[in-house]
C-alpha positions in Angstrom: 5.8 32.1 -37.7 6.0 30.3 -34.4 6.2 26.5 -34.8 4.0 25.0 -32.1 3.2 21.4 -31.1 -0.4 21.2 -29.8 -0.6 17.8 -28.0 -4.2 17.5 -26.9 -6.2 14.7 -25.5 -9.9 13.7 -25.1 -10.4 16.4 -22.4 -8.3 19.4 -23.3 -8.5 18.7 -27.1 -6.0 19.7 -29.7 -8.5 21.9 -31.3 -9.2 23.7 -28.0 -5.5 24.4 -27.6 -5.0 25.5 -31.1 -8.0 27.9 -31.1 -6.9 29.4 -27.7 -3.4 30.1 -29.1 -4.7 31.6 -32.3 -6.8 34.1 -30.2 -3.6 35.4 -28.5 -2.4 38.8 -29.7 1.0 38.8 -31.5 1.1 35.0 -32.1 1.5 33.8 -35.7 1.4 30.1 -35.2 2.2 27.2 -37.4 0.9 24.0 -35.8 1.8 20.4 -35.7 -0.7 18.3 -33.8 -0.7 15.2 -31.6 -3.8 13.5 -30.2 -3.4 11.5 -27.0 -5.8 8.9 -25.7 -6.3 10.1 -22.1 -8.7 9.8 -20.3 -10.1 7.0 -22.4 -6.9 5.2 -21.6 -5.6 5.9 -18.0 -2.4 7.9 -17.6 0.7 6.3 -16.1 4.5 6.6 -15.9 6.3 7.2 -19.2 10.1 7.2 -19.1 11.0 9.0 -16.0 7.9 11.1 -15.6 4.5 10.4 -14.0 0.9 10.8 -15.1 1.5 11.0 -18.8 -0.2 9.8 -21.9 1.3 8.6 -25.2 4.9 7.6 -25.8 8.2 9.4 -25.9 8.7 8.5 -29.6 5.3 10.0 -30.5 6.3 13.3 -28.9 9.7 13.3 -30.4 8.3 12.7 -33.9 5.6 15.4 -33.4 8.1 18.0 -32.1 10.3 18.1 -35.2 11.2 21.8 -35.7 8.9 23.0 -32.8 9.9 25.9 -30.7 6.9 25.7 -28.3 4.7 22.9 -27.1 1.3 23.1 -25.4 -0.1 20.0 -23.7 -1.8 18.5 -20.7 -0.5 14.9 -20.7 2.3 14.5 -23.2 5.5 13.1 -21.6 8.5 15.5 -21.7 11.4 13.4 -20.5 15.1 13.7 -20.8 15.0 11.7 -24.0 12.4 14.0 -25.5 14.3 17.2 -24.6 17.6 15.7 -26.0 15.8 15.1 -29.3 14.3 18.6 -29.6 17.1 21.1 -29.5 15.0 23.9 -30.9 12.4 23.7 -28.1 12.2 26.7 -25.8 8.8 26.6 -24.1 6.6 23.8 -22.8 3.3 25.1 -21.5 1.4 22.5 -19.5 -2.3 23.1 -18.7 -2.2 21.3 -15.3 -1.9 22.5 -11.7 1.6 21.0 -11.7 3.8 19.8 -14.6 4.0 16.2 -13.3 4.5 14.9 -16.9 7.7 17.0 -17.4 11.3 16.3 -16.2 12.0 19.8 -14.9 15.7 19.1 -14.4 16.1 17.9 -18.0 14.1 20.9 -19.2 16.3 23.4 -17.4 19.5 21.7 -18.6 18.1 21.9 -22.2 17.3 25.6 -21.7 13.5 25.1 -21.9 11.0 27.1 -19.8 8.1 25.1 -18.4 4.9 26.8 -17.4 1.8 25.4 -15.7 -1.8 26.3 -15.0 -2.5 26.9 -11.3 -6.1 27.0 -10.3 -7.4 25.8 -13.6 -9.7 23.2 -12.0 -10.2 24.8 -8.6 -13.9 25.6 -9.0 -14.7 22.2 -10.5 -12.7 20.3 -7.8 -14.1 22.3 -5.0 -17.7 21.8 -6.1 -17.1 18.1 -6.6 -15.5 17.8 -3.1 -18.6 19.4 -1.5 -20.8 17.1 -3.4 -18.8 14.1 -2.2 -19.1 15.4 1.4 -22.9 15.7 1.1 -23.2 12.3 -0.6 -21.2 10.6 2.1 -22.9 12.3 5.0 -26.4 11.6 3.7 -25.9 8.2 1.9 -27.0 9.8 -1.3 -25.2 7.6 -3.8 -25.0 4.4 -1.8 -28.8 4.4 -1.1 -29.5 5.2 -4.8 -27.4 2.3 -5.9 -29.2 0.0 -3.4 -32.7 1.2 -4.5 -31.9 0.7 -8.2 -30.7 -2.8 -7.3 -34.2 -3.4 -5.7 -33.3 -2.8 -2.0 -35.5 -0.2 -0.2 -33.5 0.7 2.8 -36.1 2.1 5.2 -33.7 1.4 8.1 -31.7 4.4 7.0 -34.4 6.6 8.6 -33.8 4.9 11.9 -32.1 7.3 14.3 -28.9 5.2 14.7 -28.5 5.0 10.9 -29.6 8.5 9.9 -27.1 10.9 8.3 -25.8 14.1 9.7 -26.3 17.7 8.5 -23.6 20.1 7.5 -25.0 22.9 9.6 -23.3 22.8 12.9 -21.0 20.0 12.0 -17.2 20.4 12.3 -15.5 19.8 9.0 -11.7 19.6 8.8 -9.8 20.5 5.6 -6.3 19.2 5.2 -4.7 21.7 2.7 -5.8 25.2 2.0 -4.8 26.1 -1.5 -7.0 27.3 -4.4 -9.3 24.3 -3.9 -9.4 24.0 -0.1 -10.1 27.6 0.4 -13.1 27.5 -2.0 -14.4 24.4 -0.2 -14.2 26.2 3.1 -16.2 29.2 1.9 -19.0 26.9 0.6 -19.1 24.9 3.8 -19.2 28.0 6.0 -22.2 29.2 3.9 -23.9 25.8 4.8 -23.3 26.7 8.5 -20.5 24.2 9.1 -17.7 24.9 11.5 -14.5 24.6 9.4 -11.0 23.8 10.7 -7.9 24.0 8.5 -4.6 22.2 8.8 -2.0 23.6 6.4 1.5 24.8 7.5 1.6 27.2 4.6 -1.8 28.8 5.0 -2.0 32.5 5.8 -3.9 32.7 9.2 -5.5 36.0 8.3 -6.9 34.5 5.0 -8.2 31.5 6.8 -9.9 33.7 9.4 -11.4 35.9 6.7 -13.0 32.9 5.2 -14.7 32.0 8.5 -12.4 29.0 9.3 -10.0 28.2 12.0 -6.3 27.2 11.6 -5.2 24.3 13.8 -2.6 21.6 13.8 -3.4 18.3 11.9 -3.8 16.1 15.0 -6.2 18.6 16.6 -8.2 18.8 13.4 -8.5 15.1 13.2 -9.7 14.8 16.8 -12.3 17.5 16.4 -13.8 16.8 12.9 -16.8 14.7 12.1 -15.9 15.1 8.4 -12.3 15.4 7.0 -11.6 16.3 3.4 -8.1 16.2 1.9 -6.8 19.0 -0.4 -3.0 18.9 0.1 -0.4 18.5 -2.6 1.3 15.2 -2.9 5.0 15.4 -2.0 7.4 13.0 -0.3 6.5 14.8 3.0 2.7 14.4 2.5 2.7 10.9 1.1 0.5 8.7 3.4 0.1 11.7 5.8 -3.2 10.1 6.8 -2.2 6.6 8.0 -3.5 4.2 10.6 -2.3 6.3 13.5 -3.9 9.4 12.2 -7.2 7.6 11.4 -7.3 6.5 15.1 -7.5 10.1 16.1 -10.9 10.6 14.2 -14.1 10.5 16.2 -16.1 7.3 16.0 -18.1 7.2 12.7 -16.3 10.1 11.0 -16.6 10.7 7.3 -13.4 10.8 5.2 -13.2 12.3 1.7 -10.2 12.3 -0.7 -10.6 14.1 -4.0 -7.0 15.4 -4.1 -4.3 12.7 -4.6 -4.4 9.0 -3.8 -0.9 9.0 -2.2 -2.0 11.3 0.6 -3.9 8.4 2.2 -2.8 5.0 3.4 -5.6 2.8 2.0 -4.7 -0.4 3.8 -6.5 0.3 7.1 -9.6 1.7 5.5 -11.6 -1.6 4.8 -11.4 -2.7 8.4 -12.2 0.8 9.7 -15.4 0.8 7.6 -16.5 -2.6 8.7 -15.9 -1.9 12.4 -17.8 1.4 12.2 -14.6 3.3 13.2 -15.2 5.1 9.9 -18.8 6.0 9.1 -18.3 6.6 5.4 -15.5 7.0 2.8 -15.7 9.0 -0.4 -12.9 8.7 -2.9 -12.1 10.1 -6.3 -8.3 9.3 -6.4 -6.4 6.1 -5.7 -3.0 4.5 -5.2 -3.5 2.7 -8.5 -5.8 4.1 -11.2 -7.9 2.3 -12.0 -8.1 0.2 -8.8 -7.4 -3.5 -9.4 -10.2 -6.1 -9.6 -9.3 -7.4 -6.1 -9.3 -4.0 -4.5 -10.3 -4.5 -0.9 -12.6 -1.5 -0.7 -14.9 -2.9 -3.4 -16.6 -5.0 -0.7 -16.4 -2.6 2.2 -19.6 -0.8 3.4 -20.4 2.9 3.0 -17.9 3.6 0.2 -18.4 6.1 -2.6 -15.9 5.8 -5.4 -15.7 7.9 -8.6 -13.1 7.6 -11.4 -11.0 10.7 -10.8 -13.7 13.2 -11.9 -13.3 16.1 -9.6 -11.7 18.4 -12.2 -13.8 17.2 -15.1 -15.8 20.2 -16.1 -16.0 21.8 -19.6 -15.0 25.1 -18.0 -11.8 23.5 -16.6 -10.7 22.4 -20.1 -11.5 25.8 -21.6 -9.7 27.6 -18.7 -6.7 25.3 -19.0 -6.3 26.0 -22.8 -6.6 29.7 -22.2 -3.9 29.7 -19.5 -1.4 27.9 -21.6 -2.2 30.0 -24.6 -1.7 33.2 -22.6 1.8 32.0 -21.7 2.5 31.3 -25.4 1.3 34.9 -26.1 3.7 36.3 -23.5 6.6 34.3 -25.0 5.8 35.4 -28.5 5.6 39.1 -27.4 8.8 38.9 -25.4 7.0 39.4 -22.1 7.7 37.7 -18.8 6.1 34.3 -18.3 3.7 34.2 -15.4 3.7 30.6 -14.0 7.2 29.1 -14.4 7.8 25.8 -12.8 11.6 26.0 -13.3 12.3 29.7 -12.6 16.1 29.2 -12.6 15.7 29.0 -16.4 15.0 32.8 -16.4 18.5 33.6 -15.5 20.1 31.7 -18.4 
């Protein structure tokens, strides 16, 4: 029997993880279970890891005797690894194991796997929806109408929205999500530019887009959508100086990571008309505080970090981590290892 901790939450549930592992060939599991409160309660830093749910002690108690753990949000810190000497695999069903101390995992001899692309379809579809909503005032005009305000002036030429067809849209980042967004936008008839130092030029061209430098993209794009990973290098990559490069009235969309964008200049940019609209699904602080300056700024669409929230994402995530557990149980090579140096130990 393989002793497994299934630490689920209200999105990728414990039962979903358990059932996916049971469906794997060659796995005879014995489960302990832990249910975490995300997303009903927001994630946050726990110990020395980010974007986690629950406490270190909860995980330590649930891990007793476990060789494998499958989770989305449980914190795996240095303290947790020190308390679980029999642990050998942590399989995290996220695009990156932000809730795992990889250095501590490697020192403890624990392989950590992740689930690239699990939410790519959901996030890409959501981003395109946000682009359309911002360009055509779909959600803001709906909110105004429901509040009793019929905005006929939105049909005036100076206030009318713009179409995707023939519009230049810039995508900052071209991974699994950005590339899907590009293909959808090209189908709409948009001209798509891409800024990503790691993108394959031939793949970008095959998708009907053009690869350019970031400053060039910002100067030429009526709409800019962010899809980059958050690293120390990309933190606040779109700041006041970069925003000044945008054409007057440009639309800015961020459904990737809050830290990519410097939020401080945005309220004034919207009030002055320098920015035509802003669509956000991610924030520096989640949820934003009560005195968040963008609450009173014009032409803002804000959603509570929903881009990846589809049922298929949860099912796909559970299947990806379960497949890694199956490979481990059968003695096969793991596919998506976040700390590959562990493989040489």
